[in-house]
VMD Tcl script that draws the C-alpha trace (Angstrom):
set ca {
  {85.46 70.92 -18.40}
  {88.81 70.29 -18.15}
  {90.14 69.52 -21.89}
  {91.22 66.21 -22.99}
  {95.03 66.51 -23.57}
  {94.73 66.25 -27.74}
  {96.86 63.23 -28.75}
  {98.65 65.00 -32.05}
  {100.50 67.26 -29.58}
  {101.85 64.17 -27.75}
  {103.39 62.84 -31.22}
  {104.70 66.38 -32.11}
  {105.72 67.30 -28.98}
  {107.45 64.20 -27.70}
  {110.13 64.91 -30.19}
  {111.24 67.20 -27.33}
  {111.59 64.86 -24.31}
  {115.30 63.37 -24.16}
  {116.24 67.14 -24.36}
  {116.33 67.56 -20.85}
  {117.67 63.71 -20.24}
  {121.33 64.00 -21.72}
  {122.71 63.58 -18.08}
  {121.29 60.18 -17.36}
  {123.84 58.23 -16.54}
  {123.96 54.38 -16.04}
  {123.05 54.80 -11.97}
  {120.41 57.27 -11.06}
  {119.04 58.10 -8.26}
  {115.17 58.57 -7.38}
  {115.06 61.87 -6.92}
  {116.84 61.65 -10.96}
  {114.17 59.72 -12.27}
  {111.32 61.73 -10.51}
  {113.22 65.19 -12.56}
  {113.43 62.77 -15.70}
  {110.14 60.98 -15.82}
  {108.75 64.34 -15.01}
  {110.27 66.09 -17.62}
  {109.36 63.45 -20.14}
  {105.86 64.53 -19.49}
  {106.47 68.50 -20.34}
  {108.15 67.40 -23.68}
  {104.82 65.64 -24.92}
  {103.30 69.05 -24.92}
  {106.47 71.69 -26.05}
  {106.78 70.61 -29.83}
  {102.95 71.02 -30.58}
  {103.13 74.77 -29.77}
  {105.88 75.11 -32.02}
  {104.84 73.55 -35.18}
  {101.21 75.26 -35.66}
  {100.95 74.48 -39.36}
  {97.40 76.08 -39.03}
  {99.31 79.09 -38.42}
  {100.58 79.41 -41.43}
  {98.63 77.74 -43.63}
  {94.89 77.82 -45.29}
  {92.18 78.05 -47.85}
  {92.24 81.45 -50.02}
  {95.92 82.61 -48.55}
  {98.04 83.77 -51.74}
  {101.72 84.07 -51.64}
  {103.51 83.69 -47.80}
  {102.71 85.16 -44.89}
  {104.69 88.48 -43.53}
  {107.93 87.71 -43.16}
  {108.45 84.22 -45.33}
  {109.93 84.52 -48.71}
  {110.75 82.30 -51.20}
  {110.04 79.54 -52.67}
  {114.57 79.09 -52.90}
  {116.70 76.00 -53.27}
  {118.76 75.62 -50.25}
  {121.22 73.04 -48.78}
  {119.76 70.61 -46.26}
  {121.64 68.30 -43.80}
  {121.03 65.06 -44.68}
  {119.15 65.49 -47.74}
  {119.04 66.80 -50.86}
  {118.62 70.64 -52.61}
  {115.40 71.51 -51.87}
  {112.84 74.51 -52.23}
  {111.34 75.49 -49.08}
  {110.06 79.32 -47.93}
  {112.14 80.99 -45.38}
  {112.00 82.85 -42.43}
  {115.52 83.84 -41.16}
  {115.60 85.67 -37.00}
  {118.66 86.38 -35.03}
  {118.12 84.72 -31.01}
  {120.16 85.76 -28.62}
  {121.68 82.23 -27.01}
  {123.67 83.38 -24.13}
  {123.15 84.72 -20.86}
  {123.96 88.26 -21.83}
  {121.87 88.60 -24.87}
  {124.51 88.30 -27.15}
  {123.43 87.17 -30.21}
  {125.81 84.28 -30.97}
  {123.80 82.36 -34.21}
  {121.16 82.52 -36.09}
  {118.01 80.69 -37.14}
  {116.58 79.82 -40.80}
  {113.19 78.61 -40.68}
  {111.98 76.69 -43.82}
  {108.76 74.79 -44.84}
  {106.90 73.56 -47.62}
  {103.25 71.97 -48.30}
  {102.70 69.98 -50.77}
  {101.03 70.77 -52.94}
  {102.31 74.54 -52.59}
  {99.68 76.21 -50.94}
  {100.90 79.75 -51.25}
  {101.55 79.20 -54.98}
  {98.07 80.86 -56.47}
  {98.02 77.49 -58.71}
  {97.54 75.54 -55.78}
  {96.08 77.92 -52.61}
  {93.12 75.98 -52.53}
  {94.59 72.66 -52.17}
  {94.43 70.36 -49.72}
  {97.74 69.57 -48.43}
  {99.49 66.16 -48.47}
  {103.11 66.58 -46.93}
  {104.28 69.13 -44.69}
  {107.84 69.76 -44.79}
  {110.10 72.01 -42.04}
  {113.16 72.48 -41.19}
  {115.05 74.48 -38.57}
  {118.28 75.12 -38.95}
  {121.55 77.58 -37.30}
  {123.94 79.09 -40.00}
  {126.56 78.83 -37.62}
  {126.74 75.00 -35.51}
  {126.11 71.72 -36.62}
  {122.11 72.12 -34.59}
  {118.83 71.53 -36.76}
  {115.58 70.07 -36.59}
  {113.89 68.45 -39.22}
  {109.98 67.05 -39.39}
  {108.22 65.80 -42.09}
  {104.15 64.93 -42.16}
  {102.45 62.68 -44.76}
  {98.93 62.70 -44.72}
  {97.71 60.31 -46.93}
  {94.21 60.36 -46.52}
  {91.49 61.77 -44.45}
  {92.24 58.21 -41.70}
  {95.35 59.62 -40.30}
  {98.67 61.37 -40.39}
  {102.38 59.47 -39.98}
  {106.08 60.89 -40.42}
  {108.97 61.70 -38.59}
  {111.08 64.37 -36.78}
  {114.90 64.74 -35.73}
  {116.87 66.83 -33.33}
  {120.46 66.79 -34.47}
  {122.41 68.54 -31.52}
  {126.17 68.69 -32.52}
  {127.14 64.89 -32.28}
  {123.94 64.42 -30.32}
  {120.57 63.64 -31.84}
  {116.67 62.12 -31.25}
  {114.36 61.45 -33.59}
  {110.90 59.92 -33.39}
  {108.84 58.01 -35.96}
  {104.74 59.02 -35.74}
  {101.05 57.18 -36.84}
  {98.30 59.06 -35.59}
  {94.62 58.76 -36.19}
  {92.32 61.79 -37.44}
  {89.09 60.20 -36.35}
  {89.74 58.99 -32.91}
  {92.38 59.37 -30.47}
  {94.50 56.67 -31.28}
  {98.64 57.06 -32.18}
  {101.96 55.09 -32.33}
  {105.01 56.84 -31.38}
  {108.54 55.22 -31.14}
  {111.57 57.25 -30.43}
  {115.50 56.55 -30.62}
  {118.33 58.31 -29.49}
  {122.13 59.08 -30.44}
  {124.83 56.66 -28.59}
  {125.71 59.02 -26.18}
  {121.93 59.65 -24.90}
  {120.91 55.90 -24.90}
  {117.62 56.38 -24.48}
  {114.26 55.25 -25.83}
  {110.91 55.01 -25.88}
  {107.61 54.13 -26.39}
  {103.87 55.65 -26.58}
  {100.79 54.07 -27.51}
  {97.18 55.24 -27.45}
  {94.23 53.58 -28.03}
  {91.20 55.19 -30.11}
  {89.74 57.05 -26.63}
  {93.27 57.82 -25.91}
  {94.12 55.85 -23.24}
  {97.19 54.36 -22.96}
  {98.42 51.56 -20.67}
  {101.59 50.96 -18.63}
  {102.35 48.18 -20.72}
  {102.80 50.25 -23.43}
  {104.04 54.19 -22.50}
  {107.32 53.38 -21.26}
  {110.92 54.96 -20.82}
  {114.42 53.00 -21.62}
  {117.50 53.70 -20.47}
  {119.50 50.61 -22.38}
  {117.56 48.20 -22.21}
  {116.53 49.28 -18.99}
  {112.96 50.53 -19.20}
  {112.97 53.00 -16.05}
  {109.75 54.35 -16.06}
  {105.98 53.40 -17.16}
  {102.80 55.93 -18.01}
  {99.33 55.29 -17.42}
  {97.27 57.83 -19.62}
  {93.10 58.07 -18.81}
  {90.72 58.15 -21.16}
  {89.36 60.90 -19.35}
  {90.81 62.62 -16.22}
  {89.77 61.13 -13.65}
  {88.17 62.69 -10.37}
  {90.96 64.88 -9.22}
  {91.31 66.20 -12.11}
  {94.45 63.90 -13.80}
  {95.69 62.74 -16.93}
  {97.51 59.72 -15.83}
  {100.19 59.06 -13.40}
  {103.70 57.44 -13.63}
  {106.02 54.77 -12.22}
  {109.44 54.27 -11.43}
  {111.85 51.07 -11.60}
  {113.72 52.81 -8.35}
  {110.58 52.58 -6.70}
  {109.61 48.66 -7.16}
  {106.82 50.35 -9.28}
  {104.86 50.94 -6.38}
  {104.23 54.49 -5.81}
  {102.12 56.39 -8.63}
  {103.32 60.36 -9.73}
  {99.98 61.59 -11.19}
  {100.32 64.23 -13.88}
  {97.88 66.51 -15.40}
  {98.74 67.40 -19.27}
  {96.58 70.16 -20.38}
  {94.22 73.00 -18.33}
  {91.37 74.94 -19.87}
  {87.69 75.30 -20.02}
  {86.01 73.42 -22.94}
}
mol new
graphics top color blue
foreach p $ca { graphics top sphere $p radius 0.5 }
foreach p [lrange $ca 0 end-1] q [lrange $ca 1 end] { graphics top cylinder $p $q radius 0.2 }
display resetview
């Protein structure tokens, strides 16, 4: 039996849904719209794998995991000096494998469960940064867990003069979630995702927009259909008449 898509992954992963849409223009061909709509779907899943906080935390973990240092104070974009744990790594960022930048990961929990005084406490906030040391490229995510009913927060990607951000409110007791996405003026894209308590989402509430024009709408099923599909999208350029079905996640239950 195939697993259902976890809408928490959708909420986290949506931060990447515009990375592949920067080249979007005022006029789009059918093929471009098809590609962009498919990229939206791919973006819904990617970020969840990158920000699996459960891999770094847990009751009884005395001190940060291997490779992490701190806590120390750092200068951060669009904010104030704050105390974080850090993880430093160099990445080959060009086609020849030459390292042209270094990446700094910053992470802090509230309370600080990597401090022996709070190691067995319940986390109420997660603050994470990914910073390129040379270029103006960074990612920031802050998630609040005020109670046992829901998680809310916001994320922002900044790539030189291009940025996109979204805010989310996700239930911890069912599959409901709300996500709103905005982008910098050079992209001019926005999106909205709304999931009910069963994880379903209608084409009226789930869409991608260029400037003021909605060009793609999504239908998310509460459960996979008989063919295993998790939903479909429809396009303005096709007069909303053709359903393009997709599968979000596969695996055994």
